[in-house]
N, C-alpha and C positions, 0 to 999 in steps of 0.2 A: 217474507211479506213486508210490502211497504209500510211504516207509520200513518196515521191517521191522523187525524186536526182534532185533536179532544177541545171538550169544552174547558177546562181546566186553560189550556192554552187560546183559547179565544179570547177566557177573559183576564188574560196574563196582555195577551194582545194589546186588548183594547185599553191598556192602562199604562202605554208606554209609547214612545214616541222616538224620533230623530229630527234633529237641528231643521233636517231638508227635505220632510216628509214625501213630497213627490220626486223624492232621485233616488229614490230605494234601491239599494245593489241589491242581488238575492245572497245571504249567507252575513250580510250587517249586524251588527251586536246591537241591541235597543241597549238606552242606560235606563235606571231603576226614576218612576215617577217622571218619563216621557208620556205625552200626550200623541197617539197614531191618528193618522189621518185618514180621511173613507178612502184616498187612491191608493194609499201606501198597503191599507189590507186588506183591500181587494185585488191587489197586487200582488199580496201575498197566500189571499185564499183561493184565487183562481189558481196562481199556482201549483199549491197541494190537491185541489181538485180534479186538477188535470192527470198529474202523476200517481192520481190516485182509481182514477174511473176506469171501466173498461176500453179498449181500445176498441175504435170505429172503425170500419173501410174508408169513411173520410178524411179519416187522422192517416190515413196512407196515401190515398189518390193524391196524383201531381207527381212533379221532378226533383230528386233530390241529388244532394251533390255527396256522395258517401269515403268512407276511409275504412279500409278492411283490414283482419289481422287472420294467417294463415299459416302454419305450421312448417309446411314444406315448398321447398322452391317452386315457384312458378313462372314461365315465362311474364316481363313486365312489374311482376313485383319487385319491390326492394328489401335486401335483405338488412335487416337492422342485429344481427347478431341472434336473440334468442327465438326471432321468429321471421316471418315476413311482414311487407306491410304494401297495402294499393294503396296511392289516392287520390283523389280529385275524381270518384270514377262517377256514371252519372247513371243513377237508378230512375225509373219509368213503370208509375203504379198506374193502371187505367183501367175505368168503369166499364164493365159491360153492357151496360143501360139497366142492370136487374136494379132491386132495391136491397140488394145487399151480393156478397162474394159467396157466399154460402147456397144462395140460391141461383146463383148462373154464376161461377170463377170472372175473376177480373183479369187481367192480364199482367206483366212482367214483363220490361226488357231492361237490358243493360248495355252501358258502355262496352268496350274490348280493350283488355280484361276485363272479367265480371268479378266482380267484388262479393258473390254472391258463392261461385263455385270457381276451384284449381281448373283453370282452362283459360290458354291465350284468349280466344276468342270472344265474343258476344254471349248473352246469355238471354234466351227468351223462353217464356210458356205461360202456365197459366198459377191464380193462387186464390186459397179461401181464406179468410179470416174468421178463426174458430177461436174465444177462450183465452184472447191478449195471445194467439200462438196465429202464424201466418205458414198452411201448407204449401207450400212450392211442386212446381212440377214442370220439370224442361220440356221443351218440345220433343219430339223422340224416345221420351222416355215413360216407365209404367209405372215408375215408382214416386213417392211425394215424398219430399226433406221439410223437416219443423225447423221453425226460426221462432223463436219466444219474443214477443214484440215489447220493446221499455219504452212509454212515451216518459221525455226527460222534461218537452215543454212544448207548445204548437209547433216548434220551426226544429227540432231536434227528436230522432228516435234515433234508438239502439235494437238492433237484431242479434240474438245469440244463438247460435247451433243447439239444437235439442238433438243426441245421439239417440235413433228408435229403434237401429237392425245394422248387422255386419255390411249391408249394402252404404250405411249413410257412416261408417264412418268417416270419424270429423274432419281427418287430414287430409279428405277427399273435398271440405268444403271449406270454409270461413268462418273462423271461430267464433269471431267477434266483428261487428259491424257496424257504423257509424256514422248517420246522416243527418246532414242538414238541409231543409229547403234551399231548392233555387231554382232557379229559370232553366225552359228547358232549351238544350242547344241542341244542335241534331246530335246521332249516333256518327259514332267516329266509323269508318269505311272498310271495309272487311274486303278480305282476296284481295288482298297485292300482288302483284307482279310485276317484275320489272325484267326484259326482255331485250336480249341484243340485236338489232334489225341491219350491222354490220356500218353503215352510217349514220344513225340513231339508235336510242336506247326508249324505248315503248313503255310507260307503266301505266298499269290499268288495276281498277278497285272496282267494288261491288258498294252500290249507293246503297244505304240501310235507313238514311232519312225522307219524310217528303218534305222536310221544309226546310231544307238546306237554300241558303243566296248561291254557294256555290265553295268551290275545295281548293287547299294552298297544299303546295308540295313542296317535301323540304330533302333540300339534298346534302350528303358529306362527302367529299373523295376520299379517296382510301390517303392519299397525305395531308387532308384535315381532322381535327379534332373535336371540333362542333358541327352539325346540321345548320345551315342556313336558310331561309325561304327563297326557295326559287320562282314560284310564280303564285299569284292569284287570281280570282276572280275567275279559273277555272270552273264550264259549267259542267261538263260529262269530259267520263273516260274514253278515252285515254289522253294523256301527257304526252308529246313527243319531246323530249331532250336534243338538242343536236347540237350542241355545244363541248360536246366530250372530245378528246382527241384520240386517236388509236392506241388502245391498251391502256386506258385510263377506266379505272373503276370507279363505283358512285353507287350509294344508299341513301335510298331513299324511301319515304313515310307520307302519310298523305291524310288528312284532318278538314273536317267537314264544318262550317260559318253558319252563321244568320245574323240577325238585331240583336241576338242575345250573347252571342261569343262563340265559343271556339270549339270543336271536340276536343277526344284525347285524339293524340296521330295512331294513326295504324301503326301496324307491327312495322320492321323495316327491314327492305328484302333488296338485293344487289346484284349489277351487271355489268359486263366488264364490254367496250366498245370495244368488235374485233372484226375488221373486214376480211381477215384471212383464214378461206377455207384451207381445207384438213388437204393433202393428196399423197399417192402412194409413193416414195422415196427408193424402196428394194424391195426384195420378195426373193425367197428360197421355195422350189428353182427359181432359176434364172432362165430368163426366156429363153427356147431354144434349148435346151438343156438335157440330154438324156440321164433318165435315171432308172435305177432300178424300180424291179415289177416289185418288190416288197417295196419299194421308197413311200413310204403313204403319205408324211409328212409335210404340209406345207406351212410355211410363214409369210405376211405381209407386214413393212412398218411403214410408219406414215410418218410427216413431217411433224404430226405434234401430236400429242394423246386425244386419243378417239375413246366417243360410245359407240357400241351398237345399237341399236336407235329398233322403234316398229316402227312402219311411214304411217301408220295412222293413230298410232298413241305413245309416242314418245319411247320414258323409259320404264313401260308394260312391264313387268314380269313373267310377260309370256307372249308372244305373237298371237295374233290372229289373221295376218296379213298374209297371201300368198306371199311365195319365195322365201331368202335371205340375204343376210348380208353378205357371203360368201358362195358363189356358188363353182363344178367342178365337172364337167361334160367332156367325155371323151368322143372322138373320131368313131371311133365302131360303135357309138352311139347310145354308148355307158352310161348311166348319171353317178356318177361317184357323190355328189352332193357331199356341200356341207354348210349345215344349219345353224347358224349361230344365233342362240338367243341372246335378245336385250344383257347389254355387261351392268353391274352395278358400279363399277370404276371406270375410270379412263384409263388407256393406256397405249402404247407406241406399236404395240404391236400382235396382232391376231394370227393367232396357230393354230395349228391342230392336225389331226390325221384325217384322211377323207376318206379312205374305208376302214374296216373293222381289223381289229386283230389279226383275227383268221383268214383275210383274204388280201388280196394281193392285187394289185393292176393289170388289165388287159396287156399283154404284149405287144409291141408293135404300137401303141396309142396313141393319138395326140391331144393332149388333156388341154382345154383351155378352161382358163379362171376366170372368173369372173368376180371384181368387186363393186357390188350397187351400191350409186350415189346415195340412194336415198335411205339405206340403215345405216350410214356412217354419217357423224356428227361429231362436233367438238367441243369440249366444255363450254363455250358460250352459245352454241346452238349452231355453227355455220355446218352446212352440208360439206359436200365433195362437190364440183363442177359439174363430172362427169362420169359415169361408171369409167373403171379400171380393167381391162385387159391384157391377158400373156398366156402364152402356150408353152408348155413343156411336152416332152415326147419319151417314152421307153423305151428302154437297150434289150437286147436278146439276151441277157446274162442278168442271176437271180445270183446279190452278193450274199 
């Protein structure tokens, strides 16, 4: 419980003073016999009144610049040894228009990373203020989280996480948040991507503000240690970077700005300028080779490491597209089939059996193997130029 101003303390203050009463600094000691000025007394009394009263909705509504502390590593937070810290995050408390947040919850939104929850993204949701505590509920979640509100002054507020259930384990949330009143700057962009487009890199993002004047693009090349501002006054996504040379890797982040200042930067993403498309360099069996009907395996080697992708979903776990990366069909009419699901890592080689272990190839068959370009992609997103096809035959003998 906070100490309240007693009558004795008031009488003591009224009989003391400092040499510059109107320039009083909180915490400064009085000397016996000094006389306090009305201005200094009001300053002290108003401060004590502020920190002892019940928190009101109007105390929170507005924009705040916040520093937060948590106990587990999170993207965008700085390791301080015993804890992790996030500095300068923006938090916006907005009224719903009702007389109180109990009557109708108010809204909360943060920059990314959020100072309230251990997440690399932004935080938005609703809150209600009750008995010096805010009950926050993130969009998409069913349970509220509780933070104790501690008013330090009219321009400074602290939030202390309150553990309420197993789901509210403190390590998933900021343990302590200290906020100072601030002017509203735009929220940081989210969903940033950097995509190789052979002759340029396309940087895209999702705008999270309605009041930005524009966006700033930051870039660091792989040979550099610090990011520099690449462009400003960018008004829409995407931004096209056509200044890279073949094989250069660049790291990008984006911020939003207005007359009040600049948002935090988005997370950093990278892309490598690469105009060289993968090709098939060799395969087994080789073209027109005669193989045993028990020779079930084929292998295909590429000019660079490739991924098997879904034409309509990139590196999805399972394809819903018709077809496959590699097909094998015999002149006998038999479809041997070699359906390759998307690969989680790049490889120079695709190989596998085109029939089961209990099956054999049709005798005297000419088998056509096709590598389908739409299913093959290198690490920088380049697809093959065209399908690649070759044939081999089955001999009369079983090895």
